[in-house]
DOVEXKOL-376683 format. One record per atom (N, C-alpha, C, O, CB): residue in three letters; x, y, z. Coordinates in steps of 0.02 Angstrom, whole numbers, plus 50000, padded with zeros to 5 digits. Glycine has a CB too. Example, Ala and Ser with C-alpha at 12.3 -4.5 7.8 and 13.67 -1.06 7.14 Angstrom:
BEGIN
ALA506604971650390 ALA506154977550390 ALA506604983550390 ALA507124983450423 ALA505654977650452 SER506424988850354 SER506844994750357 SER506455000250394 SER506705005750402 SER507044997050286 
***
This chain:
BEGIN
UNK500404994549996 UNK500004999850001 UNK500435005749999 UNK500985005850027 UNK499594999450059 UNK500185010949964 UNK500565017149956 UNK500335022650012 UNK499755024550022 UNK500455019949880 UNK500805024350037 UNK500725029650092 UNK500675036450049 UNK501045037950002 UNK501405029650149 UNK500195040150073 UNK500105046450041 UNK500375051950090 UNK500245052350150 UNK499335047550024 UNK500785056150054 UNK501105061750093 UNK500595066750103 UNK500225068550057 UNK501735064850058 UNK500565069050160 UNK500145074650175 UNK500395081450150 UNK500925083350173 UNK500045074850246 UNK500085085250108 UNK500305091450090 UNK500145096150151 UNK499575096350174 UNK499975093750024 UNK500635099850174 UNK500545104850225 UNK500535111750184 UNK500975113550144 UNK501145104350282 UNK500005115150201 UNK499855121550175 UNK500155126850220 UNK500145126250281 UNK499115122550169 UNK500415131850188 UNK500645138150222 UNK500245142450249 UNK499965145550204 UNK500965141750185 UNK500095143950299 UNK499595149250330 UNK499865155350338 UNK499495160250339 UNK499325147550394 UNK500535155850346 UNK500835162850352 UNK500795165650423 UNK501045171150435 UNK500475167750305 UNK500495162150470 UNK500485164250536 UNK501165162750571 UNK501345166150618 UNK499915161050572 UNK501505158150550 UNK502165156650579 UNK502785161350554 UNK503305161850585 UNK502325149250563 UNK502675164350501 UNK503235168250475 UNK503155174950493 UNK502605177350504 UNK503305167850403 UNK503835178750498 UNK503715185550514 UNK503895189950445 UNK504395189150410 UNK504175187650581 UNK503415194150435 UNK503555198450377 UNK504125204050391 UNK504155207250444 UNK502885201950356 UNK504505204650346 UNK505055209750349 UNK504995215050306 UNK505015213450247 UNK505675207150337 UNK504905221950319 UNK504765226250266 UNK505435229750255 UNK505695232450304 UNK504155231150281 UNK505715229950200 UNK506345233150187 UNK506275240050158 UNK505985241150105 UNK506755229150144 UNK506555244850199 UNK506505252250184 UNK507055254550132 UNK506995260150107 UNK506585256450253 UNK507545250850116 UNK507995252450067 UNK507695255350004 UNK507825261049986 UNK508375246650053 UNK507265251249969 UNK507045253749905 UNK506585260149915 UNK506565264349870 UNK506645248049866 UNK506245261049967 UNK505835267149975 UNK506355273149984 UNK506275278349951 UNK505325266450040 UNK506795272650021 UNK507405277950029 UNK507695279649968 UNK507825285549956 UNK507995275450072 UNK507825274449921 UNK508135275649856 UNK507575280249820 UNK507775285449794 UNK508325268349813 UNK507025278849818 UNK506485282349775 UNK506475289949800 UNK506455294849763 UNK505695278649784 UNK506505289949867 UNK506485296749891 UNK507045301349875 UNK506945307149860 UNK506415296549958 UNK507625298749878 UNK508295301749852 UNK508245303549784 UNK508415309149765 UNK508895296949858 UNK507975298449737 UNK507985299449669 UNK507485304849656 UNK507615308949613 UNK507855293149631 UNK506895305149691 UNK506545311149681 UNK506795317749709 UNK506635322949681 UNK505935310149703 UNK507105317849755 UNK507365323449776 UNK507935326149732 UNK507975332249728 UNK507555322549841 UNK508375322449697 UNK508805323949654 UNK508425326749590 UNK508615331849562 UNK509235318249645 UNK507915323149568 UNK507505325749518 UNK507275332949522 UNK507375337049477 UNK506965321749515 UNK506955334349580 UNK506675341049590 UNK507215345949599 UNK507105351549576 UNK506215341249650 UNK507825344849629 UNK508315349749630 UNK508655351349566 UNK508925356849557 UNK508775348049674 UNK508645346649522 UNK508855347749457 UNK508535351849411 UNK508795356149376 UNK508875342549431 UNK507865350149414 UNK507325353649368 UNK507135360049396 UNK506885364149357 UNK506665349349359 UNK507225361749464 UNK506985368549489 UNK507575373649471 UNK508165372849487 UNK506805368549574 UNK507315378849436 UNK507785383749433 UNK507475390449454 UNK506925392249431 UNK508065383849365 UNK507845394549501 UNK507545399749544 UNK507585406149492 UNK507125410249494 UNK507995400849620 UNK508075407049449 UNK508045412349406 UNK507445412749371 UNK507125417949378 UNK508545412349363 UNK507235408449335 UNK506675407949291 UNK505985410149338 UNK505575414349318 UNK506645400049259 UNK505955407249390 UNK505405408449437 UNK505415415449457 UNK504925418849446 UNK505445404049499 UNK505915417849484 UNK505935424849506 UNK505915430149448 UNK505725435849460 UNK506595425849547 UNK506085428349388 UNK505995432849331 UNK505265434249322 UNK505035439849314 UNK506295429949268 UNK504895428249324 UNK504125429049306 UNK503645431849357 UNK503095433949340 UNK503835422449288 UNK503845431849421 UNK503485434549470 UNK503445442049465 UNK503925445649449 UNK503755432549529 UNK502785444549480 UNK502695451149480 UNK502615454149546 UNK502095453649578 UNK502185452649440 UNK503155457449567 UNK503265459249639 UNK503335467349633 UNK503765470449601 UNK503985455149674 UNK502865469749668 UNK502945477949668 UNK503275479749737 UNK503025478649792 UNK502155482149661 UNK503885482649723 UNK504275483749784 UNK504235491249805 UNK504235495549761 UNK505035481549773 UNK504195492849865 UNK504145500549875 UNK504835502949864 UNK505355499549867 UNK503865502849949 UNK504785509949850 UNK505335513849829 UNK505735515549888 UNK505445515549942 UNK505125519949793 UNK506365517049886 UNK506805518349944 UNK506515524549980 UNK506555524750041 UNK507575519449922 UNK506255529249949 UNK505945535649974 UNK505375533650016 UNK505345536350071 UNK505695540449915 UNK504935529350000 UNK504395527350038 UNK504535524550110 UNK504165525450158 UNK504065522749999 UNK505145520650110 UNK505375517250166 UNK505655522050218 UNK505765520550276 UNK505865512250145 UNK505765528250189 UNK506075533850242 UNK505645537550274 UNK505785540350327 UNK506485538850213 UNK504955537950240 UNK504425542150274 UNK504235539550337 UNK504275533650351 UNK503825542750235 UNK504015543650374 UNK503765542650450 UNK503015539750452 UNK502575543150425 UNK503785550150492 UNK502875534850477 UNK502185532350479 UNK501695537650520 UNK501895541350564 UNK502185524950515 UNK501155537150500 UNK500685541950539 UNK500525540050602 UNK500425534150613 UNK500065542750509 UNK500495544450647 UNK500355542350718 UNK499685540650726 UNK499255543750695 UNK500525547550769 UNK499515535150771 UNK498845533050783 UNK498285538850805 UNK498435543850839 UNK498895527650836 UNK497755537750785 UNK497255542350808 UNK497235543650896 UNK497385539450938 UNK496545539150780 UNK497045549150906 UNK497075550750985 UNK496595545551009 UNK496165543150973 UNK496835558751009 UNK496705544051071 UNK496285538751104 UNK495805543251146 UNK496005548251175 UNK496725533251152 UNK495145540951148 UNK494715544451195 UNK494775540951262 UNK494685534951271 UNK493975544651170 UNK494965545851311 UNK494995543351381 UNK494355544951429 UNK494195550751443 UNK495635546451412 UNK494035539951449 UNK493515539851491 UNK493685537551564 UNK493895531851576 UNK493015535851460 UNK493595542051610 UNK493745541051683 UNK493095539651722 UNK492655543951728 UNK494095547451713 UNK493055533751747 UNK492485533051795 UNK492775534051866 UNK493275531051887 UNK492115525851788 UNK492355539251905 UNK492605541051967 UNK492015539952006 UNK491465539151980 UNK492905548151970 UNK492125539952078 UNK491525539552123 UNK491095545152121 UNK490515544152139 UNK491715538652192 UNK491255550952102 UNK490845556752096 UNK490585558652032 UNK490245563752024 UNK491175561952118 UNK490765554051977 UNK490545555351906 UNK490945552351860 UNK491245547051872 UNK490525562151890 UNK490975555751799 UNK491405553951752 UNK491855560251718 UNK491705566251725 UNK490985550451702 UNK492365558051685 UNK492745563251650 UNK492945560451576 UNK493045554451566 UNK493415565251694 UNK492985564451536 UNK493145562751464 UNK493775566951449 UNK493765573051456 UNK492515564551413 UNK494345563451427 UNK494905567751418 UNK495105572451465 UNK495325577951447 UNK494825570951366 UNK495055570651532 UNK495235575351581 UNK494765580151606 UNK494885583151658 UNK495725578651559 UNK494205581151573 UNK493665585951589 UNK493065581951621 UNK492815577051593 UNK493435589951523 UNK492855584251678 UNK492335582051725 UNK491615583351683 UNK491415588951668 UNK492395586551802 UNK491305577751668 UNK490585578551642 UNK490065574151679 UNK490165569951722 UNK490555576651565 UNK489485576151654 UNK488935572051692 UNK488805566651637 UNK489085566451582 UNK488165576751714 UNK488335562151662 UNK488185556151623 UNK487935558051555 UNK488135555351503 UNK487665551851658 UNK487465562951557 UNK487125564851490 UNK487665567851440 UNK487675566151381 UNK486515570651504 UNK488125572351466 UNK488575575451430 UNK489135570051398 UNK489435570751345 UNK488875580851474 UNK489185564951442 UNK489755559951415 UNK489415556551357 UNK489715555551304 UNK490035553951474 UNK488755554651367 UNK488445550751308 UNK488425554751241 UNK488525552251186 UNK487705548551326 UNK488255561851254 UNK488325566751198 UNK488905566851170 UNK488905566651109 UNK488195573051215 UNK489525567351205 UNK490235568451184 UNK490425561151147 UNK490745561051094 UNK490755570451255 UNK490205555651179 UNK490405549651144 UNK490075549251081 UNK490375546751033 UNK490275543551182 UNK489435551651072 UNK489185551851004 UNK489385554750956 UNK489365552550899 UNK488705553451001 UNK489675561550976 UNK489945566450932 UNK490675563550906 UNK490855563950848 UNK489995573550971 UNK491025561150953 UNK491685557750940 UNK491565551650892 UNK491905551050841 UNK492035555351009 UNK491095547150909 UNK490945541750865 UNK490735543350797 UNK490885539750749 UNK490465537950892 UNK490375548950791 UNK490255551850717 UNK490735553050673 UNK490665552950612 UNK489965557550717 UNK491315554450707 UNK491915556150663 UNK492225549950637 UNK492355549350578 UNK492455560250700 UNK492365544750689 UNK492545539150672 UNK492415532650725 UNK492615533450783 UNK493185540350657 UNK492125526950709 UNK491975521850749 UNK492515518050767 UNK492475513750810 UNK491505518150723 UNK493125519350732 UNK493665515350744 UNK494185517350801 UNK494685514150817 UNK493995514750683 UNK493945523850830 UNK494405526750877 UNK494425521450948 UNK493925518350968 UNK494115534950893 UNK494975521050975 UNK495135517451022 UNK494885521551086 UNK494955527651086 UNK495845515751016 UNK494575517951144 UNK494285521451195 UNK494595517851250 UNK494605511651249 UNK493525521551194 UNK494895521451305 UNK495175518451368 UNK494725520851418 UNK494635526851429 UNK495935520551384 UNK494405515951452 UNK493945517051509 UNK494415515851571 UNK494695510451579 UNK493275511951508 UNK494505521251613 UNK494895519851673 UNK494465520651732 UNK494105525551739 UNK495495524551679 UNK494485514951784 UNK494005515051831 UNK494445516551891 UNK495005514051897 UNK493555508451835 UNK494185520551933 UNK494375521651997 UNK494395516352041 UNK494015511752029 UNK494025525952023 UNK494785515952092 UNK494675510052144 UNK494055510952183 UNK493715506052201 UNK495275509452196 UNK493875517552199 UNK493275518152242 UNK492635519252202 UNK492105520452232 UNK493365524052291 UNK492645518852135 UNK491985519652098 UNK491545513052100 UNK491775507552115 UNK492135521752022 UNK490905514052084 UNK490415508852088 UNK490475505352022 UNK490625508351970 UNK489675511452103 UNK490365499352026 UNK490465495251960 UNK489875496651918 UNK489955495851857 UNK490525487151972 UNK489245498851940 UNK488775500051891 UNK488925506251841 UNK488685506551784 UNK488145500851926 UNK489355511451871 UNK489535516851831 UNK490025514451775 UNK489995517351721 UNK489825522251875 UNK490455509351785 UNK490895506451735 UNK490485502751683 UNK490625502751623 UNK491415501751768 UNK489985499651708 UNK489455495951654 UNK489195500451607 UNK489205499651546 UNK488805492551687 UNK488885506451645 UNK488535511751606 UNK489125514551559 UNK488955514851500 UNK488185517751658 UNK489635516251571 UNK490125519751523 UNK490225514651475 UNK490215516751417 UNK490825522151555 UNK490305508351483 UNK490445503151428 UNK489865502851386 UNK489925503051325 UNK490605495751455 UNK489285502451414 UNK488635502851371 UNK488585508951330 UNK488365508551273 UNK488005502551415 UNK488785514251354 UNK488675520551314 UNK489115520351249 UNK488905522151194 UNK488855527151359 UNK489775518051260 UNK490285516251210 UNK489995512051157 UNK490035513451097 UNK490865512651240 UNK489645506051185 UNK489445501651129 UNK488865503851095 UNK488735501751039 UNK489325494851151 UNK488475508251128 UNK487835510451095 UNK488025516251038 UNK487655517950992 UNK487295513451155 UNK488555518351050 UNK488845523851002 UNK489165520250937 UNK489205522850881 UNK489465528351043 UNK489375513550953 UNK489625510450894 UNK490385509550904 UNK490685506150863 UNK489455514750829 UNK490705512250955 UNK491425511150976 UNK491535504050989 UNK491175501251030 UNK491615515251040 UNK491945501150962 UNK492085493550977 UNK492755492751008 UNK492875488051045 UNK492055488950909 UNK493235497350994 UNK493945495651022 UNK493935499551086 UNK494105505451091 UNK494605497850972 UNK493695495151140 UNK493675498051209 UNK494165494551259 UNK494125488551270 UNK492945497551237 UNK494575497851285 UNK495025494551339 UNK494845497351406 UNK494725503251417 UNK495825495751326 UNK494845491851454 UNK494795494851525 UNK495345494751568 UNK495745490151557 UNK494315491951562 UNK495485499051618 UNK496105500051653 UNK495815500951722 UNK495335504751729 UNK496555506351626 UNK496095497551779 UNK495895498751839 UNK496465502951874 UNK497045502751853 UNK495715492451873 UNK496255506651930 UNK496765510951959 UNK496635519151944 UNK496285521551900 UNK497485508451928 UNK496995522151988 UNK496955529651973 UNK497285531451910 UNK497295537351892 UNK497275533752028 
***
């Protein structure tokens, strides 16, 4: 009687797969060399449309920023740019200043002894006039 050989099938579970990085590194270096050889900076820079400022323009002084509106919140009332005003006068002056430009910066200085409600009222007046660049500083 003949004995039959059993064929053993390869399942792949027993073998380790090794991934060689050498061919991938070779391809990357070849691509790098290709791009370095084909890239020419003189041609690229000649076709770019760059408007450079003239040397005279670089020597001119920049415009100073617009004056800041200074609002002081004190225990006895308000002051705008150093002048004591009532709440109604503050609102009307802020509206006049905002009619010139709503991009003006406003610095609201709050005294240590002042009431928080007055600070909120001053901020609300600035916002209702359309002034959006508002900074708050505490202390005298």
